[in-house]
C-alpha positions in Angstrom: 0.4 0.3 0.0 1.6 3.4 -1.2 1.3 6.8 1.1 -1.2 9.5 -0.2 0.8 12.5 -0.8 0.3 15.4 1.4 -0.9 18.3 -0.3 -0.8 21.9 1.0 -3.3 24.5 0.2 -0.8 26.7 -1.5 -0.3 23.6 -4.0 -4.0 23.8 -4.5 -4.5 27.5 -5.2 -1.3 27.2 -7.6 -2.9 24.0 -9.1 -6.2 25.8 -9.7 -4.5 28.2 -11.7 -3.8 26.0 -14.4 -7.7 25.9 -15.6 -8.1 22.6 -14.9 -10.5 21.4 -12.1 -10.8 17.9 -12.5 -7.2 17.8 -11.7 -7.4 20.2 -8.9 -10.3 17.6 -7.4 -8.7 14.5 -7.9 -5.6 16.1 -5.9 -7.9 16.9 -3.2 -9.8 13.9 -2.9 -6.5 11.8 -3.5 -4.4 13.5 -0.7 -4.3 12.3 2.8 -4.6 16.1 3.9 -7.3 17.5 5.7 -8.0 21.4 5.1 -9.3 22.8 8.1 -10.9 25.9 6.2 -12.7 28.3 8.0 -15.3 30.6 6.1 -13.0 33.5 6.2 -10.5 30.9 4.0 -13.1 30.3 1.2 -13.1 34.0 0.9 -9.5 34.3 0.7 -9.5 31.1 -2.0 -12.4 33.1 -3.8 -10.2 36.3 -3.9 -7.3 34.0 -5.1 -9.3 32.9 -8.1 -10.2 29.3 -7.1 -13.5 28.2 -8.7 -16.4 27.2 -6.7 -16.3 23.8 -8.1 -12.7 23.2 -6.4 -13.7 24.9 -2.9 -16.7 22.8 -2.8 -14.3 19.7 -3.6 -12.4 21.4 -0.2 -15.6 21.7 2.0 -16.6 18.0 1.1 -13.1 16.9 1.9 -13.2 18.7 5.5 -17.3 17.3 5.7 -15.8 13.6 5.1 -12.9 14.0 7.5 -15.0 15.6 10.3 -16.9 13.1 12.6 -20.8 12.7 12.1 -21.9 14.0 15.3 -20.3 17.7 14.3 -22.5 17.9 10.6 -25.2 19.8 10.8 -28.6 17.8 10.9 -31.6 18.2 8.1 -34.6 19.2 9.7 -38.3 18.2 8.3 -40.0 21.7 7.7 -43.7 22.0 7.7 -43.6 23.0 3.7 -41.7 19.7 3.0 -45.1 17.3 2.3 -43.1 15.2 -0.1 -41.1 13.9 2.9 -37.7 15.5 1.8 -35.3 17.1 4.4 -34.0 20.5 3.9 -30.5 21.3 5.2 -30.1 24.0 7.9 -26.6 25.0 6.1 -27.6 25.2 2.5 -31.4 25.1 2.4 -31.0 21.8 -0.5 -33.2 19.5 -0.1 -32.1 15.7 -0.5 -29.8 13.8 1.5 -27.0 15.6 1.1 -26.1 19.2 2.4 -22.9 20.0 0.5 
């Protein structure tokens, strides 16, 4: 079993300038790095030109690394008559918040 490479956030920013989001997302998902980013960090990444699809991949990587009891819980709202859940964090309906 080969170890997964560590990928600092500066590498992600540099790769994102290459215009190949699929390559950046693959690097994020294959890295053993957990990016503990705050909201202000995502704003800085946006200012640095990192596309939204890559920032979402970073958020998903963090979401997968954090124990389940820290995840936002979807809530049932009275207007959801079809049984779908709405995430408190994103307002999306379904089973996945991010």
